[in-house]
C-alpha positions in Angstrom: 138.4 103.0 79.2 135.0 103.4 80.5 132.2 100.9 79.7 129.4 102.2 77.8 126.0 101.3 79.2 122.7 102.2 77.9 121.1 105.0 80.4 118.1 102.8 80.8 120.3 99.6 81.9 119.6 100.3 85.8 116.1 100.9 85.4 115.4 97.8 83.1 117.4 95.7 85.9 115.0 97.3 88.6 112.1 96.6 86.5 112.7 92.9 85.8 113.6 92.4 89.6 110.4 93.5 91.0 107.8 90.8 91.9 104.0 91.8 91.8 102.5 91.6 95.5 105.9 91.8 97.4 106.0 95.3 98.4 104.8 96.6 101.8 102.0 99.1 101.6 101.9 100.2 105.3 103.3 103.9 104.8 100.6 104.3 101.6 98.0 102.8 103.9 98.5 105.0 106.8 98.9 108.2 104.4 95.4 107.3 102.9 93.8 107.1 106.4 95.3 110.0 107.4 94.0 112.0 104.3 90.6 110.4 104.9 90.4 111.3 108.5 91.5 114.9 107.8 88.9 115.2 105.1 86.0 114.1 106.9 86.8 115.8 110.4 87.9 119.2 108.5 84.6 119.1 106.5 82.6 118.6 109.8 84.3 121.7 111.2 84.0 123.8 108.2 80.1 122.8 107.9 79.5 123.5 111.7 81.5 126.8 111.5 79.6 127.9 108.5 76.2 127.2 110.0 77.2 129.0 113.2 78.2 132.3 111.0 75.0 131.8 108.9 72.9 131.7 111.8 74.5 134.6 113.7 75.0 137.1 110.7 71.6 136.4 108.8 69.2 139.4 109.4 67.3 138.7 112.8 70.0 136.1 113.7 71.6 135.8 117.0 74.9 134.6 118.5 73.1 132.0 120.7 71.0 130.4 117.7 74.4 130.1 115.8 75.9 128.5 118.6 73.4 126.1 119.4 73.1 125.2 115.6 76.7 124.8 114.9 77.1 122.7 118.3 74.3 120.6 117.6 75.8 119.9 114.1 79.1 119.4 115.5 77.9 117.0 118.1 75.7 114.9 115.7 78.5 115.0 112.9 81.0 113.6 115.6 78.6 111.0 116.5 78.1 109.6 113.2 81.7 110.1 112.1 82.9 108.1 115.1 80.1 105.3 114.8 81.7 104.5 111.2 82.9 100.9 110.1 85.3 99.3 112.4 88.1 97.4 111.1 
């Protein structure tokens, strides 16, 4: 006859076997870094594109003004984002 075990017996054993501070977190750390980089660079791209389009399509605006404004924002933002904290 089969042994009758509680459904949580395996989970209880895993919880008891865990020792705080022994798990490696390289994957979580690299995923967080990837997300932060995508968020900050993506925000810069969206802001530069939005400025370009606003300056181009506003009444009396021009393509060149939009290109210059978006380019300046992209360059300044890239300079500031690259000059962040070093690890």
